[in-house]
PLY file of the C-alpha trace (Angstrom):
ply
format ascii 1.0
element vertex 322
property float x
property float y
property float z
element edge 321
property int vertex1
property int vertex2
end_header
21.21 -5.75 22.86
23.14 -3.77 20.29
26.19 -5.44 18.78
28.61 -3.63 16.51
30.25 -5.93 14.00
33.32 -5.14 11.89
33.09 -6.60 8.39
36.16 -7.11 6.20
35.44 -6.60 2.52
37.69 -8.17 -0.11
37.91 -5.70 -3.03
38.31 -8.60 -5.49
35.09 -10.30 -4.41
31.75 -8.73 -5.13
29.86 -8.41 -1.81
26.29 -9.68 -1.46
23.39 -7.24 -1.54
23.11 -7.14 2.27
26.79 -6.30 2.85
27.26 -2.63 3.75
29.47 -0.69 1.38
31.86 1.86 2.83
35.35 2.46 4.13
35.12 -0.02 7.01
31.82 -1.88 6.52
30.47 -1.10 10.00
26.88 -2.09 10.64
24.69 -2.02 13.76
22.57 -5.12 14.26
19.82 -5.29 16.85
17.02 -7.86 17.18
13.77 -7.59 19.09
13.30 -9.56 22.32
10.65 -9.35 25.06
11.09 -6.87 27.89
10.24 -7.59 31.50
6.75 -6.35 32.33
3.92 -7.20 34.73
0.28 -6.33 35.04
-0.21 -2.65 35.77
-3.11 -3.31 38.12
-0.76 -4.74 40.74
1.41 -1.64 40.47
-1.73 0.51 40.67
-2.79 -1.17 43.93
0.70 -0.64 45.32
0.66 3.02 44.28
-2.71 3.55 45.97
-1.35 1.94 49.11
1.71 4.22 49.08
-0.60 7.20 48.52
-2.61 6.17 51.55
0.56 5.87 53.65
1.70 9.29 52.47
-1.62 10.93 53.35
-1.66 9.18 56.73
1.87 10.37 57.51
0.97 13.92 56.50
-1.89 13.80 59.03
0.51 12.45 61.64
3.00 15.25 60.87
0.32 17.92 61.28
-0.86 16.39 64.55
2.71 16.04 65.86
3.49 19.63 64.93
0.54 20.90 66.98
1.63 18.82 69.97
5.33 19.70 69.68
6.39 16.09 69.07
9.34 14.91 66.92
8.68 15.04 63.15
11.70 13.10 61.90
10.11 9.65 61.65
6.76 10.75 60.07
8.54 12.93 57.51
10.92 10.09 56.57
8.06 7.63 56.14
6.02 10.14 54.08
8.95 10.89 51.75
9.78 7.19 51.25
6.11 6.35 50.58
5.80 9.25 48.11
8.95 8.20 46.24
7.75 4.59 46.06
4.40 5.82 44.75
6.16 7.74 41.98
8.27 4.69 41.10
5.09 2.67 40.78
3.05 5.25 38.85
5.55 6.61 36.33
6.45 3.24 34.67
2.78 2.37 34.14
1.73 2.53 30.48
-1.49 1.75 28.65
-0.82 -0.31 25.50
-3.63 -0.59 22.97
-4.03 -3.56 20.59
-1.67 -3.17 17.64
0.83 -1.12 19.63
4.12 -1.90 21.40
6.58 -0.14 23.69
10.31 -0.22 22.97
11.94 0.06 26.42
15.37 1.58 27.13
17.12 1.67 30.46
19.55 4.61 30.52
19.98 4.34 26.75
20.35 0.55 26.65
17.71 -1.45 24.78
16.23 -4.00 27.20
13.30 -5.29 25.17
9.89 -4.68 23.65
6.56 -4.96 25.47
3.76 -6.39 23.32
1.17 -7.20 26.01
-1.88 -4.95 25.88
-3.73 -3.14 28.63
-2.36 -1.47 31.73
1.27 -2.61 31.99
4.06 -1.86 34.44
7.54 -1.74 32.90
11.00 -1.37 34.40
11.22 1.77 36.61
13.49 4.63 35.54
13.25 3.48 31.93
12.12 5.29 28.81
9.74 3.74 26.33
8.83 4.62 22.78
5.53 3.78 21.16
5.79 1.75 17.92
2.68 0.69 16.04
2.62 -2.79 14.51
-0.67 -2.23 12.70
-0.86 -2.71 8.95
-0.29 0.60 7.19
-0.35 1.76 3.61
0.60 4.81 1.62
0.69 5.88 -2.01
3.98 6.96 -3.50
4.37 10.19 -5.38
3.63 10.08 -9.10
7.06 9.51 -10.61
8.17 10.23 -14.17
10.44 7.37 -15.24
11.71 6.05 -18.56
10.54 2.50 -19.24
12.63 -0.24 -20.88
11.99 1.29 -24.33
13.06 4.74 -23.18
9.55 6.20 -23.20
8.76 8.53 -20.27
5.86 7.21 -18.20
4.10 8.39 -15.07
3.72 5.73 -12.40
2.68 5.47 -8.74
2.12 2.54 -6.40
0.32 1.70 -3.16
2.56 0.01 -0.58
1.01 -2.02 2.26
3.50 -2.66 5.07
3.86 -3.56 8.72
6.57 -3.29 11.38
7.77 -6.81 12.21
10.87 -6.08 14.32
10.36 -3.03 16.53
13.99 -2.93 17.65
15.33 -2.65 14.11
12.66 -0.12 13.21
13.75 2.16 16.07
17.52 1.63 16.21
18.66 0.39 12.76
17.41 3.44 10.84
16.87 7.06 11.78
13.22 7.37 10.70
11.69 4.09 9.56
8.54 5.66 8.07
10.54 8.01 5.86
12.95 5.16 5.08
10.09 2.97 3.80
8.72 5.83 1.69
12.04 6.69 0.04
13.08 3.09 -0.60
9.67 2.26 -2.07
10.01 5.04 -4.63
13.54 3.89 -5.42
12.33 0.32 -6.02
9.46 1.60 -8.15
11.87 3.51 -10.36
14.12 0.46 -10.76
11.31 -1.95 -11.67
9.78 0.52 -14.13
13.04 0.82 -16.07
13.17 -2.98 -16.59
9.80 -3.33 -18.34
8.20 -1.59 -21.33
4.92 0.22 -20.91
3.22 -1.94 -23.50
4.36 -4.77 -25.77
2.65 -6.12 -28.86
4.03 -9.58 -28.13
1.41 -11.39 -26.07
4.00 -13.46 -24.19
6.21 -10.52 -23.17
6.03 -8.78 -19.80
4.86 -5.17 -19.76
3.76 -2.67 -17.14
0.23 -2.43 -18.53
-0.38 -6.03 -19.53
1.40 -7.94 -16.73
0.12 -6.20 -13.62
0.35 -9.21 -11.30
3.89 -10.10 -12.37
5.11 -6.51 -12.06
3.41 -6.10 -8.66
5.04 -9.27 -7.33
8.43 -8.15 -8.59
7.90 -4.71 -7.10
6.90 -6.16 -3.71
10.04 -8.31 -3.65
12.23 -5.36 -4.62
10.78 -3.13 -1.89
11.04 -5.90 0.73
14.72 -6.42 -0.05
15.48 -2.74 0.36
13.67 -2.17 3.69
14.42 -5.46 5.45
17.19 -3.72 7.39
14.51 -1.59 9.10
12.58 -4.61 10.38
9.60 -3.90 8.11
7.62 -6.48 6.14
5.86 -5.79 2.85
2.36 -7.25 2.56
1.42 -6.02 -0.90
2.46 -3.51 -3.54
0.08 -2.52 -6.34
0.40 -0.01 -9.17
-2.19 2.72 -8.63
-1.37 5.03 -11.54
0.17 4.28 -14.92
0.17 6.54 -17.99
2.45 7.91 -20.64
3.99 11.27 -19.86
2.11 14.28 -21.21
4.73 15.10 -23.86
4.31 11.76 -25.66
0.77 10.82 -24.69
-0.77 12.02 -27.98
1.85 10.25 -30.11
1.43 7.02 -28.17
-2.34 7.28 -28.52
-1.98 7.50 -32.29
0.37 4.51 -32.16
-2.17 2.48 -30.20
-4.92 3.50 -32.61
-2.78 2.46 -35.56
-2.08 -0.88 -33.93
-5.78 -1.42 -33.30
-6.60 -0.57 -36.94
-3.96 -3.00 -38.23
-5.24 -5.75 -35.94
-8.83 -5.14 -37.06
-7.84 -5.12 -40.74
-5.95 -8.37 -40.26
-9.03 -10.08 -38.87
-11.21 -8.68 -41.64
-8.84 -9.92 -44.35
-8.57 -13.35 -42.72
-12.37 -13.60 -42.59
-12.82 -12.37 -46.15
-10.28 -14.85 -47.56
-12.02 -17.66 -45.73
-15.40 -16.63 -47.11
-14.06 -16.40 -50.67
-12.41 -19.78 -50.37
-15.60 -21.32 -49.05
-17.65 -19.76 -51.88
-15.34 -21.11 -54.59
-15.24 -24.58 -53.07
-19.02 -24.73 -52.84
-19.51 -23.51 -56.42
-17.13 -26.20 -57.70
-18.55 -28.91 -55.48
-22.18 -28.30 -56.45
-21.23 -27.53 -60.11
-23.26 -24.37 -60.16
-20.95 -22.72 -62.64
-17.60 -23.60 -64.21
-15.09 -20.76 -64.01
-11.65 -20.54 -65.56
-8.72 -18.97 -63.72
-9.41 -15.51 -65.11
-13.05 -15.58 -63.99
-12.03 -16.91 -60.58
-9.54 -14.07 -60.19
-12.21 -11.50 -61.08
-14.67 -13.09 -58.65
-12.08 -13.13 -55.85
-11.23 -9.50 -56.53
-14.86 -8.41 -56.42
-15.61 -10.36 -53.23
-12.56 -8.98 -51.43
-13.47 -5.43 -52.42
-17.01 -5.93 -51.06
-15.93 -7.68 -47.84
-12.88 -5.54 -46.99
-14.08 -2.11 -48.08
-14.93 0.63 -45.57
-17.84 1.93 -47.62
-20.95 0.06 -48.60
-20.49 -1.51 -52.05
-22.81 -0.53 -54.95
-23.56 -3.58 -57.12
-23.43 -3.40 -60.92
-25.69 -5.84 -62.77
-24.08 -7.46 -65.85
-26.82 -7.97 -68.47
-24.47 -9.42 -71.03
-22.59 -12.69 -71.07
-19.93 -13.67 -68.59
-17.15 -12.79 -71.04
-18.36 -9.33 -72.16
0 1
1 2
2 3
3 4
4 5
5 6
6 7
7 8
8 9
9 10
10 11
11 12
12 13
13 14
14 15
15 16
16 17
17 18
18 19
19 20
20 21
21 22
22 23
23 24
24 25
25 26
26 27
27 28
28 29
29 30
30 31
31 32
32 33
33 34
34 35
35 36
36 37
37 38
38 39
39 40
40 41
41 42
42 43
43 44
44 45
45 46
46 47
47 48
48 49
49 50
50 51
51 52
52 53
53 54
54 55
55 56
56 57
57 58
58 59
59 60
60 61
61 62
62 63
63 64
64 65
65 66
66 67
67 68
68 69
69 70
70 71
71 72
72 73
73 74
74 75
75 76
76 77
77 78
78 79
79 80
80 81
81 82
82 83
83 84
84 85
85 86
86 87
87 88
88 89
89 90
90 91
91 92
92 93
93 94
94 95
95 96
96 97
97 98
98 99
99 100
100 101
101 102
102 103
103 104
104 105
105 106
106 107
107 108
108 109
109 110
110 111
111 112
112 113
113 114
114 115
115 116
116 117
117 118
118 119
119 120
120 121
121 122
122 123
123 124
124 125
125 126
126 127
127 128
128 129
129 130
130 131
131 132
132 133
133 134
134 135
135 136
136 137
137 138
138 139
139 140
140 141
141 142
142 143
143 144
144 145
145 146
146 147
147 148
148 149
149 150
150 151
151 152
152 153
153 154
154 155
155 156
156 157
157 158
158 159
159 160
160 161
161 162
162 163
163 164
164 165
165 166
166 167
167 168
168 169
169 170
170 171
171 172
172 173
173 174
174 175
175 176
176 177
177 178
178 179
179 180
180 181
181 182
182 183
183 184
184 185
185 186
186 187
187 188
188 189
189 190
190 191
191 192
192 193
193 194
194 195
195 196
196 197
197 198
198 199
199 200
200 201
201 202
202 203
203 204
204 205
205 206
206 207
207 208
208 209
209 210
210 211
211 212
212 213
213 214
214 215
215 216
216 217
217 218
218 219
219 220
220 221
221 222
222 223
223 224
224 225
225 226
226 227
227 228
228 229
229 230
230 231
231 232
232 233
233 234
234 235
235 236
236 237
237 238
238 239
239 240
240 241
241 242
242 243
243 244
244 245
245 246
246 247
247 248
248 249
249 250
250 251
251 252
252 253
253 254
254 255
255 256
256 257
257 258
258 259
259 260
260 261
261 262
262 263
263 264
264 265
265 266
266 267
267 268
268 269
269 270
270 271
271 272
272 273
273 274
274 275
275 276
276 277
277 278
278 279
279 280
280 281
281 282
282 283
283 284
284 285
285 286
286 287
287 288
288 289
289 290
290 291
291 292
292 293
293 294
294 295
295 296
296 297
297 298
298 299
299 300
300 301
301 302
302 303
303 304
304 305
305 306
306 307
307 308
308 309
309 310
310 311
311 312
312 313
313 314
314 315
315 316
316 317
317 318
318 319
319 320
320 321
């Protein structure tokens, strides 16, 4: 049943996220409840019986007309039987698994039928088919600025399901379009709160923290479409890239970062090797070097270990100090 509630909003108090914002704060709330329905096979047997009565009375009318007898009673019985047959046949619906029927009686919501098979609902009522199967769609590829202000292209796959058929039909105008639009809105909002990539390993980014961003995105979408009686099962990013105008610059930035990281590891390894070589020479007393000779040896080893090109050795045929 539809209830219209009048909400009073205090301008000095910030309303919660679910409070409607407007001049009067009017909101329509409707919750799903079961509708009266019985097995359609019983109604089918009754309709066949009324059809038989109608055919029988038609035969009686033809016979009475040939004999000049009164036709009032046979015609009345035939009309009543035909009307009853229509009242039994028209409300019969076939509901497949994963489908429901939202039933209205002269515009008033009287419930939702979830039983499957041949079902007989309330006569003179209208019913709308609403699927409760799991559905998914991919949002449009959106161009959004991330937390660092860089334009990125992003899209997501949203997996959803209708949980409350009454809200899906009566709370919003078109629940499928509502889910699509609100999903893109949530995707834009979440994208603006995270950078595309972050050099800090413990920071959250769109590229490096996929699970965290997906969970946050699913929660954001669920909050926005709960009014339509829809549940979010999963939201995953399906496309993520820098916008075309900055893609080349960002590629060079990533390459520079990779080169710096590689150089850092090479230098760390080279320093460790030099340190190990000096300690072993001193420990085994292979040669005694003063500070100047040690500095020259360290310089030569670092050049050999850190250089991009293959080093060409020079053999010293003189003494160590010439």
